[in-house]
N, C-alpha and C positions, 0 to 999 in steps of 0.2 A: 890405257887398257879397255875394255869395253867390259862393264860390268855384266856379270850374268844373271843378275835378276835386281828387280829395284829394290832401291834402298827402302826399308821399312821405315816408316814415321809412324808417331802415334797418331790415330784417327782423331778428326777435331768432336768436341762433343755436338752429337744432332739432337734437334728438337724431334720429339715421337708427332709429326705434321704429316700432312698430306704431300707436299712436297716431297720431304724424304724418303716416303713412302714409296712416291712413283720411280723416284731417282733408284731405289734401291732393289726395286722390282723389274724395272726393265734392264738393268745389269745383271740381276741374277738369271731372270728368265733367259737371258741373249745368253748365261754362259752355260746353263742350262739344255738349252737347247743344239749349241755346239757339241755337247757333249756326250748328248742323250742320242743327237741325230747322225752324230760320225759314225755311228757304227751302222746305220741303214743307209748310208749315203751310196749311191749309185746301183742299190738296188731297185727293181719294180716294186708296185705293191704285192703280188701275188708273189716274189720272191720272200719278200719280208715275212709274210704269212705262212710262208713255207718252213723258214728259217727260224723264225723268231714266236709264230704266232703274232702275239700282238706286244710291241714295246712299250712298256709303260716303268721301267727303272733305269738305272745307268748301268752300263754294261762293261766287263772289260774287254781289250782287244789286244790280239797278238801283231804287230806290225813285221812285214819280214823286210830282209834286204835287197834292195833291187837299184839299177843306175838308169837313171835316164840320159838319151845322148845328145848333146848340141851341138847344131851346125856351128855355131859362134859363142866363144865365152867355154867356162869349164863346165865338164858333164855336172849332173848332178845326181847326189850318191841318196837313196834312201835308205837310213840305216835301222837295221833291226831292233826291236824293242817291245818292251809292254807298255801296254795303256790300260792303268786302273780305271775302274770307277772313277766318273769325276774328272778324268784328264781331258782335255780338249784337242784343237786342231790347230791349222795353220789362221785360219781365219779369226779365232779369238785372242790369236797373237796381237795381231794388229789390232783388233778392239783394244787391248791391254796396254800395247802402247799409245794409241790414241789417248786412252783415260791417265796415262804417264803423263804425255804434254801436258793435257790440262790443268792436273796437278799440280805439276813443275810453274806453269805461268798462273795459275790462281783464277783462271776464267778462258776464256775463247781464245782460239790458237790459229795461226797461220799456218801455210805446209811446211815455212822454216822450223816452226816450232816442233812439227811433227819430225821431220826428218831428224833433228837432232835427237829426240828423242831415241830415233832409230839408229844414229852410230851410237848413241852413250850405251842403250841397252841390251842391244843384240850382240851375243857371244858366237862369231860367227862360225865357231866350232859344232855349235848346234843347232846348224841347217840340216835338215834329214830328218832330225825326229818330228818336230813341230810345226817349224818354219819352214815352208816348199821353195821350189826353184822360183817361182815368180818373185818371192822376198827378197832371194838371194840376187835376183837382178836388181831391185830396186837399193840392196844395202851396196853393193859392189858399185852402182853408180853414183850412188852418194859417195863412198869412198874415193871416186877417182874425180870427183870434183863437178859433176854434173851438178848442174841447178836443182835445187829441189823441186822450182814449178817445170821443170823441163823432163823431170826424170820418167813419168808417165808418158810420154811419148814414146819411150825404148823396154816400157814392162811388158811382162810376160803376159798374153791371153787375155787382149782388148777385148771390152763386151761384157766381163765376165762380172760375178756378183761381186768377188773379192772384194771391192771397191768401197762397197756397202757395208761389208763386214765389218768394218771398223768407225763407221759413221754415227754410230746412235749416241755413242756419246756428245758428240757438236749439237743432235736435239736436244742432249739436256742440259749442256750449260747454255744453251739459247731457249729455255723454258717459257713458253706463253709468245715465242717469237719465231715462228714457222717462217718468214720471207729471211729475218738474217738467219736462220739454220740453214736453207738451200744456199742463200749465198756462201756459207763458211764452206760447205759442203764442196762445193765447186771449188772452192779453194785449194783445199788441203787434200781434195781428188785426185787432182792432178800429181799427187806422189804416185799414183797406180793407175793413173789412165790419162785418156785424154777425150775431147768432146769427138763427137763422131764428125761435126762439118767441117773442123780440121785436122782428122786425122783419117780412120778408117770408116768410109762410110758404113750406117747400118750399127754403129756402136754408142748406145745410150746407157751406157755405164755409170756414168755423172749424172745425167738427169734421174736415173734411179737411185744413187745415193742421195740424191739432193730433196727427191721426193721422201724416201724414208728420213731423213734427217728432219726436215717440215714435218711429218706425219708426227713425228716423236714430240715435238717441241708444240704441235696443237695438242695433242692427247695430253699433254702438262697442265692444259686449261680447266680449273675449275668445274666449267659445265661442258668438257667435250663429249662427243658423242662418238658410237662406232661409225656412221654416215660421214660425218664431220672431218675425220680423222682421215678416210679415203680421200675425201673430194681434195682434202689438200696434200695429200701425195698425187692423187689425178693432176693438182693444177701446175705441178713440176716439169708434167712428161709435154714431149711436143706432140703432135698427131699421132704420128704411126706407132710409137710407142705405147700411147694411152689407148689408141683401139686394141690393141692386143690386149693390154691388162684387162679392159672393159668387158672383153670377152668372156675372161674367167669371171668375174663379177655377175656376167648376165648367168652363167652355170650356175653360179653359187645363190643367188636370187631364184632360180628357177627349182631346186633343192633345199632340202629341212636336214639334209646327213653329209656329213662332209665326203663320207664313203663313195658318195655318189661323183666327187670329182674325179676320183681315182682312174677310170679307165679313159676319163674324156682327155685328162693331161696327160694320159699314157699315149694315148693315140695320137692327140695332136702333137705331141713331140718325140716321138720314138725316131731315132736316129740323127735327132739333134745333138747338138753339146748340152751336158745335162746341170751345166752352169751356165746359162746365158742371165743376164740381169734381168731382161724383162720377162723373161718366163719366171722366174723365182718371185718376181715382183708380183707379178697376174696371181701365182697359188698362194703367196701368200696373202694376200689381200681377201683372196676369195675365202679360205682358210678363217682369217681373222674375222670377216663377216658371217660366216656360218658358226661362229661359236661365240658370235657377241661380245667379242674383247676380252672373254676369258682366259688369264694368262694359263691357266694347267692346261684347259681344251684345246689351246691354240697350240702349246707345244706338242701332246699328243698326235693331234691329229696331224701336224705338220713332220713329226719323224715316221709316222705309218704310211703317209703319202706316195712315197717312193720318191726316185730321182735324189735331186739336190737337198737331202732331205736336212741337213745341218743348217744348209744356210735360208730355208725356207723358215725352220725355227727360230734362227736369229733375228728374222723380222717380224715374225706373225708375233712370236712369242716377247720379241721387246715391245713393239706398238701395243700388246695388249696389257702387259703390265705396265707401261709408262699410262696407259688410260685406266687401269683399274689397282693400281698396286700390287702390294704378294700374298692377299687374301687366300687366294686358291692355291698358293705355290704351296706342295707339297713339303713340310717339314724338313722329310728323311730325302729329298734332292737338295736341298742346300746345303743339308749337314754333310751329304757326299761330298759336294764341290769342297765346302770349307775344310774337309780334315784330308781332303788331296792336295790342295793347294800347299800348306807349308811344307812339303818336302817334295815337289814336282823337280826332278831333275834338269829338264829341260825349257821351262816357260822362262818367258823376258822378265815376270813381277809375279811374285808369291803373295802378293797383297791379297787379302780377305776381302768376299763380299761385303761385308761390314765398313770394312777401310776405304774400298774404293768409293762405295756409295757415298760416305762422309766427306771424303774430298771433293766429290762431284758436287758436293750438295753446298759445299763452301764455295766451291767456284764458282756456282748458279748464285749464289748469295752474292758473292765480287760482282759478277754480271750485272744483278739487279741494283749494286749500288754505282756501277757507272753511269747505269740509264738515268738513275735518280738526282747523277749531279750535272749530267746533260740538261736534263729538263731542266733544272733550276737555273741554269746559266742561261740557257733560250728563254725563260720567262722573265729573265732580268733583263733581258733587251726588250721587253715589249711595254 
């Protein structure tokens, strides 16, 4: 029977060093962004101003009951529940499942490792609270015996940013190795989507996921810079999505304040689905550039920009955290997350931010040791 939450283990001791700080900050910023931005998700920037003024704290939500009809398979039941400050959403659940897969393996993972974490840690009775219909399709497909690397062909909402919402831990465990991070992202991402060249034309979700994973890995490098991280992300995109993302970066370079981006993105994408992977990457990198990689400012800009705020905050905040560490993340934001997690009745893992960072830190050290062993063997052949 599936566990309701991940088994808790004692966090390994961690040193006070830049590697741990970057891992901790990336994971924390992404979690904060998914909580803070979920409140404003789907609203225009004008609606955010009218309803909230300026969002700079983690807020509660009330979710109502509703159903989504399905042409094939079971209808999906969204269940009424309260979300206290600090509770997150479906994308963070996928992120936590990826973290748990990495911690179980103690290093880099394959799509099969991630699939096993889904089957072991998801309680199917909890669908409709945080995990959504796209996640239910994946879970039921795995349960039915569809191979993990084929499930993305049949998953819901192709081309969306949901694949990227689980990918930043892949960049962390491949710290300083952007190319390997991208390759791993292309593998594990097949659980959620399929490459546009073999599936639906115009679907660049796996390219975006690979770009973000590579960007996180590049941001971990000792001399990393905002510009270098952006170039690393862009290098994983084919020509069509790259041009679209570069349009947003052009807007960013023409302005000094992220607020100037709001009407530009609102006008360009009005009437389009808010969760398209390329749009979110474009706006996240534009924000990342304009705030010069500051994690706090990246989160604030992302959740107040409008449209898919939580996904943008996850990407921009995660990249900023990996680049510059946790020094600008307000302690009160982190405390809200840490206080909410231990009693979360719906999440797949109640592991604290510190515990998760400690596990990812050790997994990254294990990856380093594997690289050293390989290097020694090759050198012995010379």
